[in-house]
Biopython code that builds the backbone (N, CA, C, O; Angstrom):
import numpy as np
from Bio.PDB.StructureBuilder import StructureBuilder

atoms = [
    (1, "MET", "N", (29.234, 71.017, -8.941)),
    (1, "MET", "CA", (28.923, 71.657, -10.195)),
    (1, "MET", "C", (27.628, 72.481, -10.100)),
    (1, "MET", "O", (27.573, 73.609, -10.591)),
    (2, "LYS", "N", (26.619, 71.932, -9.486)),
    (2, "LYS", "CA", (25.342, 72.627, -9.377)),
    (2, "LYS", "C", (25.508, 73.958, -8.647)),
    (2, "LYS", "O", (24.925, 74.963, -9.054)),
    (3, "TYR", "N", (26.307, 73.972, -7.561)),
    (3, "TYR", "CA", (26.516, 75.201, -6.800)),
    (3, "TYR", "C", (27.145, 76.283, -7.666)),
    (3, "TYR", "O", (26.728, 77.440, -7.598)),
    (4, "GLN", "N", (28.139, 75.935, -8.481)),
    (4, "GLN", "CA", (28.793, 76.915, -9.337)),
    (4, "GLN", "C", (27.810, 77.502, -10.337)),
    (4, "GLN", "O", (27.849, 78.703, -10.605)),
    (5, "LYS", "N", (26.935, 76.683, -10.889)),
    (5, "LYS", "CA", (25.950, 77.169, -11.851)),
    (5, "LYS", "C", (24.998, 78.162, -11.186)),
    (5, "LYS", "O", (24.687, 79.204, -11.764)),
    (6, "GLU", "N", (24.537, 77.849, -9.985)),
    (6, "GLU", "CA", (23.627, 78.743, -9.267)),
    (6, "GLU", "C", (24.314, 80.065, -8.955)),
    (6, "GLU", "O", (23.695, 81.122, -9.079)),
    (7, "ALA", "N", (25.575, 80.028, -8.554)),
    (7, "ALA", "CA", (26.309, 81.251, -8.236)),
    (7, "ALA", "C", (26.437, 82.130, -9.471)),
    (7, "ALA", "O", (26.304, 83.350, -9.374)),
    (8, "LYS", "N", (26.692, 81.536, -10.622)),
    (8, "LYS", "CA", (26.805, 82.306, -11.859)),
    (8, "LYS", "C", (25.476, 82.954, -12.215)),
    (8, "LYS", "O", (25.450, 84.102, -12.660)),
    (9, "GLU", "N", (24.379, 82.245, -12.028)),
    (9, "GLU", "CA", (23.065, 82.804, -12.336)),
    (9, "GLU", "C", (22.759, 84.004, -11.454)),
    (9, "GLU", "O", (22.166, 84.979, -11.917)),
    (10, "GLU", "N", (23.157, 83.944, -10.189)),
    (10, "GLU", "CA", (22.924, 85.067, -9.288)),
    (10, "GLU", "C", (23.704, 86.291, -9.737)),
    (10, "GLU", "O", (23.191, 87.408, -9.660)),
    (11, "GLN", "N", (24.919, 86.109, -10.197)),
    (11, "GLN", "CA", (25.757, 87.229, -10.582)),
    (11, "GLN", "C", (25.235, 87.932, -11.823)),
    (11, "GLN", "O", (25.480, 89.127, -11.989)),
    (12, "VAL", "N", (24.532, 87.240, -12.694)),
    (12, "VAL", "CA", (24.027, 87.847, -13.918)),
    (12, "VAL", "C", (23.063, 88.976, -13.594)),
    (12, "VAL", "O", (23.081, 90.008, -14.264)),
    (13, "GLY", "N", (22.221, 88.803, -12.580)),
    (13, "GLY", "CA", (21.229, 89.811, -12.236)),
    (13, "GLY", "C", (21.776, 90.943, -11.390)),
    (13, "GLY", "O", (21.098, 91.956, -11.223)),
    (14, "ASN", "N", (22.952, 90.811, -10.863)),
    (14, "ASN", "CA", (23.497, 91.813, -9.960)),
    (14, "ASN", "C", (24.915, 92.161, -10.407)),
    (14, "ASN", "O", (25.892, 91.606, -9.904)),
    (15, "LEU", "N", (25.010, 93.077, -11.346)),
    (15, "LEU", "CA", (26.306, 93.459, -11.895)),
    (15, "LEU", "C", (26.932, 94.574, -11.065)),
    (15, "LEU", "O", (26.212, 95.358, -10.446)),
    (16, "PRO", "N", (28.255, 94.655, -11.043)),
    (16, "PRO", "CA", (28.903, 95.728, -10.296)),
    (16, "PRO", "C", (28.536, 97.096, -10.873)),
    (16, "PRO", "O", (28.464, 97.271, -12.090)),
    (17, "GLU", "N", (28.307, 98.052, -9.989)),
    (17, "GLU", "CA", (28.005, 99.417, -10.426)),
    (17, "GLU", "C", (29.293, 100.214, -10.638)),
    (17, "GLU", "O", (29.397, 100.993, -11.586)),
    (18, "LYS", "N", (30.267, 100.017, -9.755)),
    (18, "LYS", "CA", (31.505, 100.790, -9.819)),
    (18, "LYS", "C", (32.597, 100.021, -9.088)),
    (18, "LYS", "O", (32.340, 99.338, -8.097)),
    (19, "ARG", "N", (33.827, 100.147, -9.599)),
    (19, "ARG", "CA", (34.975, 99.510, -8.951)),
    (19, "ARG", "C", (36.049, 100.545, -8.682)),
    (19, "ARG", "O", (36.287, 101.445, -9.487)),
    (20, "PHE", "N", (36.693, 100.401, -7.534)),
    (20, "PHE", "CA", (37.830, 101.237, -7.159)),
    (20, "PHE", "C", (38.978, 100.302, -6.832)),
    (20, "PHE", "O", (38.812, 99.345, -6.076)),
    (21, "SER", "N", (40.149, 100.578, -7.406)),
    (21, "SER", "CA", (41.282, 99.694, -7.129)),
    (21, "SER", "C", (42.562, 100.486, -6.970)),
    (21, "SER", "O", (42.731, 101.559, -7.549)),
    (22, "THR", "N", (43.444, 99.943, -6.185)),
    (22, "THR", "CA", (44.800, 100.440, -6.048)),
    (22, "THR", "C", (45.687, 99.222, -5.847)),
    (22, "THR", "O", (45.597, 98.521, -4.840)),
    (23, "GLY", "N", (46.536, 98.993, -6.821)),
    (23, "GLY", "CA", (47.335, 97.776, -6.765)),
    (23, "GLY", "C", (46.430, 96.561, -6.854)),
    (23, "GLY", "O", (45.580, 96.475, -7.740)),
    (24, "ALA", "N", (46.609, 95.638, -5.948)),
    (24, "ALA", "CA", (45.851, 94.389, -5.966)),
    (24, "ALA", "C", (44.555, 94.469, -5.176)),
    (24, "ALA", "O", (43.805, 93.493, -5.133)),
    (25, "ILE", "N", (44.270, 95.611, -4.547)),
    (25, "ILE", "CA", (43.082, 95.743, -3.704)),
    (25, "ILE", "C", (41.957, 96.392, -4.501)),
    (25, "ILE", "O", (42.152, 97.424, -5.143)),
    (26, "VAL", "N", (40.772, 95.773, -4.454)),
    (26, "VAL", "CA", (39.620, 96.251, -5.222)),
    (26, "VAL", "C", (38.402, 96.332, -4.311)),
    (26, "VAL", "O", (38.090, 95.384, -3.590)),
    (27, "ALA", "N", (37.716, 97.472, -4.349)),
    (27, "ALA", "CA", (36.416, 97.622, -3.689)),
    (27, "ALA", "C", (35.377, 97.769, -4.792)),
    (27, "ALA", "O", (35.542, 98.573, -5.709)),
    (28, "THR", "N", (34.310, 96.988, -4.696)),
    (28, "THR", "CA", (33.259, 96.993, -5.708)),
    (28, "THR", "C", (31.951, 97.434, -5.080)),
    (28, "THR", "O", (31.548, 96.919, -4.037)),
    (29, "VAL", "N", (31.285, 98.398, -5.723)),
    (29, "VAL", "CA", (29.966, 98.864, -5.288)),
    (29, "VAL", "C", (28.928, 98.092, -6.092)),
    (29, "VAL", "O", (28.995, 98.026, -7.319)),
    (30, "TRP", "N", (27.974, 97.513, -5.383)),
    (30, "TRP", "CA", (26.908, 96.726, -6.002)),
    (30, "TRP", "C", (25.566, 97.406, -5.785)),
    (30, "TRP", "O", (25.299, 97.924, -4.701)),
    (31, "GLN", "N", (24.732, 97.406, -6.796)),
    (31, "GLN", "CA", (23.352, 97.883, -6.685)),
    (31, "GLN", "C", (22.485, 96.661, -6.427)),
    (31, "GLN", "O", (22.552, 95.682, -7.171)),
    (32, "ASN", "N", (21.681, 96.710, -5.391)),
    (32, "ASN", "CA", (20.836, 95.588, -5.002)),
    (32, "ASN", "C", (19.372, 95.994, -4.982)),
    (32, "ASN", "O", (19.045, 97.152, -4.721)),
    (33, "GLU", "N", (18.514, 95.063, -5.250)),
    (33, "GLU", "CA", (17.074, 95.270, -5.186)),
    (33, "GLU", "C", (16.510, 94.294, -4.162)),
    (33, "GLU", "O", (16.946, 93.146, -4.079)),
    (34, "GLY", "N", (15.555, 94.752, -3.398)),
    (34, "GLY", "CA", (14.940, 93.888, -2.395)),
    (34, "GLY", "C", (13.553, 94.384, -2.065)),
    (34, "GLY", "O", (12.987, 95.216, -2.775)),
    (35, "LYS", "N", (13.017, 93.868, -0.991)),
    (35, "LYS", "CA", (11.691, 94.278, -0.530)),
    (35, "LYS", "C", (11.767, 94.664, 0.934)),
    (35, "LYS", "O", (12.477, 94.040, 1.724)),
    (36, "SER", "N", (11.025, 95.703, 1.282)),
    (36, "SER", "CA", (10.957, 96.130, 2.680)),
    (36, "SER", "C", (10.044, 95.178, 3.443)),
    (36, "SER", "O", (9.424, 94.296, 2.851)),
    (37, "LYS", "N", (9.966, 95.359, 4.742)),
    (37, "LYS", "CA", (9.079, 94.531, 5.568)),
    (37, "LYS", "C", (7.625, 94.678, 5.139)),
    (37, "LYS", "O", (6.810, 93.771, 5.308)),
    (38, "GLU", "N", (7.323, 95.853, 4.576)),
    (38, "GLU", "CA", (5.953, 96.112, 4.115)),
    (38, "GLU", "C", (5.701, 95.541, 2.719)),
    (38, "GLU", "O", (4.570, 95.567, 2.234)),
    (39, "GLY", "N", (6.752, 95.026, 2.071)),
    (39, "GLY", "CA", (6.616, 94.441, 0.742)),
    (39, "GLY", "C", (6.917, 95.398, -0.395)),
    (39, "GLY", "O", (6.779, 95.031, -1.562)),
    (40, "ASP", "N", (7.329, 96.624, -0.076)),
    (40, "ASP", "CA", (7.668, 97.599, -1.107)),
    (40, "ASP", "C", (9.048, 97.301, -1.690)),
    (40, "ASP", "O", (9.929, 96.802, -0.989)),
    (41, "ALA", "N", (9.233, 97.607, -2.968)),
    (41, "ALA", "CA", (10.535, 97.434, -3.608)),
    (41, "ALA", "C", (11.495, 98.492, -3.074)),
    (41, "ALA", "O", (11.137, 99.665, -2.974)),
    (42, "VAL", "N", (12.700, 98.081, -2.737)),
    (42, "VAL", "CA", (13.731, 99.003, -2.253)),
    (42, "VAL", "C", (15.037, 98.716, -2.980)),
    (42, "VAL", "O", (15.314, 97.581, -3.370)),
    (43, "SER", "N", (15.835, 99.769, -3.153)),
    (43, "SER", "CA", (17.172, 99.650, -3.723)),
    (43, "SER", "C", (18.178, 100.017, -2.651)),
    (43, "SER", "O", (17.949, 100.927, -1.854)),
    (44, "TYR", "N", (19.277, 99.314, -2.636)),
    (44, "TYR", "CA", (20.349, 99.644, -1.703)),
    (44, "TYR", "C", (21.674, 99.201, -2.301)),
    (44, "TYR", "O", (21.719, 98.348, -3.188)),
    (45, "LYS", "N", (22.737, 99.786, -1.809)),
    (45, "LYS", "CA", (24.071, 99.479, -2.303)),
    (45, "LYS", "C", (24.849, 98.719, -1.235)),
    (45, "LYS", "O", (24.671, 98.934, -0.036)),
    (46, "THR", "N", (25.709, 97.830, -1.701)),
    (46, "THR", "CA", (26.648, 97.142, -0.820)),
    (46, "THR", "C", (28.045, 97.279, -1.419)),
    (46, "THR", "O", (28.197, 97.578, -2.604)),
    (47, "VAL", "N", (29.056, 97.060, -0.592)),
    (47, "VAL", "CA", (30.443, 97.160, -1.042)),
    (47, "VAL", "C", (31.169, 95.880, -0.646)),
    (47, "VAL", "O", (31.095, 95.437, 0.500)),
    (48, "SER", "N", (31.865, 95.301, -1.601)),
    (48, "SER", "CA", (32.718, 94.150, -1.307)),
    (48, "SER", "C", (34.166, 94.561, -1.533)),
    (48, "SER", "O", (34.453, 95.465, -2.317)),
    (49, "ILE", "N", (35.070, 93.885, -0.837)),
    (49, "ILE", "CA", (36.488, 94.195, -0.977)),
    (49, "ILE", "C", (37.248, 92.885, -1.162)),
    (49, "ILE", "O", (36.920, 91.865, -0.556)),
    (50, "GLN", "N", (38.254, 92.938, -2.001)),
    (50, "GLN", "CA", (39.062, 91.751, -2.230)),
    (50, "GLN", "C", (40.494, 92.123, -2.586)),
    (50, "GLN", "O", (40.791, 93.238, -3.016)),
    (51, "ARG", "N", (41.356, 91.153, -2.390)),
    (51, "ARG", "CA", (42.759, 91.281, -2.786)),
    (51, "ARG", "C", (43.022, 90.238, -3.861)),
    (51, "ARG", "O", (42.733, 89.056, -3.672)),
    (52, "ARG", "N", (43.570, 90.678, -4.989)),
    (52, "ARG", "CA", (43.917, 89.770, -6.087)),
    (52, "ARG", "C", (45.378, 89.365, -5.943)),
    (52, "ARG", "O", (46.221, 90.170, -5.549)),
    (53, "TYR", "N", (45.666, 88.117, -6.264)),
    (53, "TYR", "CA", (47.037, 87.626, -6.217)),
    (53, "TYR", "C", (47.202, 86.493, -7.219)),
    (53, "TYR", "O", (46.231, 85.862, -7.637)),
    (54, "LYS", "N", (48.426, 86.256, -7.588)),
    (54, "LYS", "CA", (48.730, 85.184, -8.526)),
    (54, "LYS", "C", (49.156, 83.954, -7.723)),
    (54, "LYS", "O", (50.109, 84.009, -6.945)),
    (55, "ALA", "N", (48.449, 82.859, -7.920)),
    (55, "ALA", "CA", (48.754, 81.612, -7.212)),
    (55, "ALA", "C", (50.016, 80.965, -7.789)),
    (55, "ALA", "O", (50.518, 81.386, -8.831)),
    (56, "GLN", "N", (50.511, 79.955, -7.111)),
    (56, "GLN", "CA", (51.725, 79.270, -7.555)),
    (56, "GLN", "C", (51.574, 78.661, -8.938)),
    (56, "GLN", "O", (52.558, 78.514, -9.662)),
    (57, "ASN", "N", (50.342, 78.303, -9.315)),
    (57, "ASN", "CA", (50.109, 77.717, -10.638)),
    (57, "ASN", "C", (50.005, 78.786, -11.729)),
    (57, "ASN", "O", (49.800, 78.458, -12.898)),
    (58, "GLY", "N", (50.145, 80.062, -11.353)),
    (58, "GLY", "CA", (50.118, 81.148, -12.320)),
    (58, "GLY", "C", (48.750, 81.750, -12.572)),
    (58, "GLY", "O", (48.635, 82.732, -13.305)),
    (59, "GLU", "N", (47.697, 81.174, -11.974)),
    (59, "GLU", "CA", (46.345, 81.695, -12.167)),
    (59, "GLU", "C", (46.045, 82.771, -11.129)),
    (59, "GLU", "O", (46.509, 82.703, -9.991)),
    (60, "TRP", "N", (45.255, 83.770, -11.547)),
    (60, "TRP", "CA", (44.845, 84.833, -10.641)),
    (60, "TRP", "C", (43.754, 84.327, -9.711)),
    (60, "TRP", "O", (42.821, 83.645, -10.136)),
    (61, "GLN", "N", (43.886, 84.671, -8.442)),
    (61, "GLN", "CA", (42.922, 84.297, -7.407)),
    (61, "GLN", "C", (42.509, 85.563, -6.661)),
    (61, "GLN", "O", (43.124, 86.616, -6.826)),
    (62, "SER", "N", (41.479, 85.456, -5.851)),
    (62, "SER", "CA", (41.097, 86.588, -5.004)),
    (62, "SER", "C", (40.726, 86.083, -3.615)),
    (62, "SER", "O", (40.291, 84.944, -3.439)),
    (63, "THR", "N", (40.909, 86.958, -2.643)),
    (63, "THR", "CA", (40.583, 86.657, -1.258)),
    (63, "THR", "C", (40.088, 87.932, -0.586)),
    (63, "THR", "O", (40.377, 89.034, -1.053)),
    (64, "ASN", "N", (39.357, 87.788, 0.488)),
    (64, "ASN", "CA", (38.964, 88.975, 1.256)),
    (64, "ASN", "C", (39.822, 89.113, 2.512)),
    (64, "ASN", "O", (39.523, 89.922, 3.391)),
    (65, "SER", "N", (40.878, 88.327, 2.588)),
    (65, "SER", "CA", (41.839, 88.409, 3.671)),
    (65, "SER", "C", (42.955, 89.381, 3.273)),
    (65, "SER", "O", (43.527, 89.269, 2.189)),
    (66, "MET", "N", (43.255, 90.320, 4.146)),
    (66, "MET", "CA", (44.260, 91.337, 3.848)),
    (66, "MET", "C", (45.504, 91.126, 4.701)),
    (66, "MET", "O", (45.422, 90.681, 5.846)),
    (67, "ARG", "N", (46.656, 91.453, 4.123)),
    (67, "ARG", "CA", (47.909, 91.477, 4.867)),
    (67, "ARG", "C", (48.068, 92.872, 5.453)),
    (67, "ARG", "O", (47.364, 93.796, 5.046)),
    (68, "ILE", "N", (48.968, 93.033, 6.389)),
    (68, "ILE", "CA", (49.123, 94.326, 7.060)),
    (68, "ILE", "C", (49.444, 95.442, 6.062)),
    (68, "ILE", "O", (48.942, 96.555, 6.210)),
    (69, "ASN", "N", (50.266, 95.166, 5.056)),
    (69, "ASN", "CA", (50.623, 96.190, 4.075)),
    (69, "ASN", "C", (49.475, 96.510, 3.113)),
    (69, "ASN", "O", (49.530, 97.504, 2.390)),
    (70, "ASP", "N", (48.443, 95.674, 3.105)),
    (70, "ASP", "CA", (47.276, 95.930, 2.262)),
    (70, "ASP", "C", (46.294, 96.905, 2.914)),
    (70, "ASP", "O", (45.465, 97.505, 2.230)),
    (71, "LEU", "N", (46.388, 97.060, 4.222)),
    (71, "LEU", "CA", (45.383, 97.846, 4.945)),
    (71, "LEU", "C", (45.301, 99.308, 4.514)),
    (71, "LEU", "O", (44.186, 99.813, 4.380)),
    (72, "PRO", "N", (46.400, 100.021, 4.287)),
    (72, "PRO", "CA", (46.252, 101.404, 3.811)),
    (72, "PRO", "C", (45.537, 101.483, 2.455)),
    (72, "PRO", "O", (44.716, 102.373, 2.235)),
    (73, "LYS", "N", (45.851, 100.553, 1.554)),
    (73, "LYS", "CA", (45.186, 100.536, 0.252)),
    (73, "LYS", "C", (43.709, 100.172, 0.399)),
    (73, "LYS", "O", (42.853, 100.731, -0.286)),
    (74, "ALA", "N", (43.421, 99.231, 1.296)),
    (74, "ALA", "CA", (42.029, 98.850, 1.544)),
    (74, "ALA", "C", (41.248, 100.044, 2.086)),
    (74, "ALA", "O", (40.109, 100.284, 1.685)),
    (75, "SER", "N", (41.859, 100.781, 2.987)),
    (75, "SER", "CA", (41.228, 101.970, 3.544)),
    (75, "SER", "C", (40.923, 102.991, 2.446)),
    (75, "SER", "O", (39.851, 103.597, 2.432)),
    (76, "LEU", "N", (41.865, 103.174, 1.537)),
    (76, "LEU", "CA", (41.697, 104.141, 0.452)),
    (76, "LEU", "C", (40.546, 103.752, -0.474)),
    (76, "LEU", "O", (39.697, 104.588, -0.780)),
    (77, "VAL", "N", (40.504, 102.489, -0.927)),
    (77, "VAL", "CA", (39.441, 102.110, -1.863)),
    (77, "VAL", "C", (38.079, 102.088, -1.181)),
    (77, "VAL", "O", (37.065, 102.360, -1.823)),
    (78, "LEU", "N", (38.040, 101.767, 0.111)),
    (78, "LEU", "CA", (36.767, 101.818, 0.836)),
    (78, "LEU", "C", (36.293, 103.260, 0.991)),
    (78, "LEU", "O", (35.098, 103.535, 0.879)),
    (79, "GLN", "N", (37.219, 104.178, 1.247)),
    (79, "GLN", "CA", (36.865, 105.599, 1.338)),
    (79, "GLN", "C", (36.306, 106.102, 0.009)),
    (79, "GLN", "O", (35.311, 106.827, -0.011)),
    (80, "LYS", "N", (36.942, 105.719, -1.099)),
    (80, "LYS", "CA", (36.466, 106.124, -2.428)),
    (80, "LYS", "C", (35.081, 105.550, -2.702)),
    (80, "LYS", "O", (34.230, 106.239, -3.265)),
    (81, "ALA", "N", (34.844, 104.309, -2.316)),
    (81, "ALA", "CA", (33.528, 103.699, -2.504)),
    (81, "ALA", "C", (32.474, 104.438, -1.679)),
    (81, "ALA", "O", (31.365, 104.687, -2.152)),
    (82, "TYR", "N", (32.831, 104.783, -0.444)),
    (82, "TYR", "CA", (31.915, 105.536, 0.413)),
    (82, "TYR", "C", (31.584, 106.897, -0.195)),
    (82, "TYR", "O", (30.419, 107.291, -0.254)),
    (83, "GLU", "N", (32.616, 107.614, -0.649)),
    (83, "GLU", "CA", (32.405, 108.923, -1.278)),
    (83, "GLU", "C", (31.507, 108.792, -2.503)),
    (83, "GLU", "O", (30.612, 109.613, -2.704)),
    (84, "TYR", "N", (31.734, 107.782, -3.311)),
    (84, "TYR", "CA", (30.932, 107.565, -4.511)),
    (84, "TYR", "C", (29.458, 107.366, -4.145)),
    (84, "TYR", "O", (28.574, 107.973, -4.750)),
    (85, "ILE", "N", (29.207, 106.525, -3.167)),
    (85, "ILE", "CA", (27.823, 106.246, -2.761)),
    (85, "ILE", "C", (27.156, 107.486, -2.204)),
    (85, "ILE", "O", (26.016, 107.793, -2.554)),
    (86, "VAL", "N", (27.860, 108.204, -1.338)),
    (86, "VAL", "CA", (27.290, 109.414, -0.724)),
    (86, "VAL", "C", (27.036, 110.490, -1.769)),
    (86, "VAL", "O", (25.968, 111.103, -1.780)),
    (87, "MET", "N", (28.014, 110.728, -2.654)),
    (87, "MET", "CA", (27.858, 111.769, -3.671)),
    (87, "MET", "C", (26.770, 111.389, -4.673)),
    (87, "MET", "O", (26.019, 112.259, -5.113)),
    (88, "LYS", "N", (26.670, 110.141, -5.036)),
    (88, "LYS", "CA", (25.634, 109.693, -5.972)),
    (88, "LYS", "C", (24.258, 109.899, -5.344)),
    (88, "LYS", "O", (23.313, 110.291, -6.028)),
    (89, "GLY", "N", (24.146, 109.635, -4.040)),
    (89, "GLY", "CA", (22.882, 109.858, -3.336)),
    (89, "GLY", "C", (22.526, 111.335, -3.289)),
    (89, "GLY", "O", (21.354, 111.694, -3.395)),
    (90, "THR", "N", (23.531, 112.198, -3.131)),
    (90, "THR", "CA", (23.310, 113.641, -3.102)),
    (90, "THR", "C", (22.848, 114.137, -4.469)),
    (90, "THR", "O", (21.960, 114.986, -4.548)),
    (91, "GLU", "N", (23.444, 113.613, -5.554)),
    (91, "GLU", "CA", (23.047, 114.005, -6.905)),
    (91, "GLU", "C", (21.607, 113.604, -7.197)),
    (91, "GLU", "O", (20.878, 114.342, -7.860)),
    (92, "ALA", "N", (21.192, 112.437, -6.705)),
    (92, "ALA", "CA", (19.840, 111.951, -6.958)),
    (92, "ALA", "C", (18.807, 112.835, -6.260)),
    (92, "ALA", "O", (17.689, 112.987, -6.753)),
    (93, "GLU", "N", (19.175, 113.422, -5.115)),
    (93, "GLU", "CA", (18.245, 114.266, -4.369)),
    (93, "GLU", "C", (18.119, 115.647, -4.985)),
    (93, "GLU", "O", (17.101, 116.312, -4.791)),
    (94, "ALA", "N", (19.131, 116.099, -5.725)),
    (94, "ALA", "CA", (19.130, 117.464, -6.282)),
    (94, "ALA", "C", (18.199, 117.598, -7.464)),
    (94, "ALA", "O", (18.086, 118.679, -8.041)),
]
sb = StructureBuilder()
sb.init_structure("model")
sb.init_model(0)
sb.init_chain("A")
sb.init_seg("    ")
for serial, (resi, resn, name, xyz) in enumerate(atoms, 1):
    if name == "N":
        sb.init_residue(resn, " ", resi, " ")
    sb.init_atom(name, np.array(xyz, "f"), 0.0, 1.0, " ", f" {name:<3s}", serial, name[0])
structure = sb.get_structure()
């Protein structure tokens, strides 16, 4: 129980910035805050990928394990996430 509570608290401070999905495959872009080796505040983005499926009990579950037929969709949502991050970085510089 304690572990679940801690995981929920972590998620509150780090909300998804953008999601890309096709079918059951979802790529999520996360905005992260951290510190450099020098102690300066830094921002960076990460991307997570998951496949949603309905379990035998009828509840929705997610996994980061892909089946062979999921790979083209995974490639597509990862490409969209990459484009989003790169284009957003270009807009910030302009």
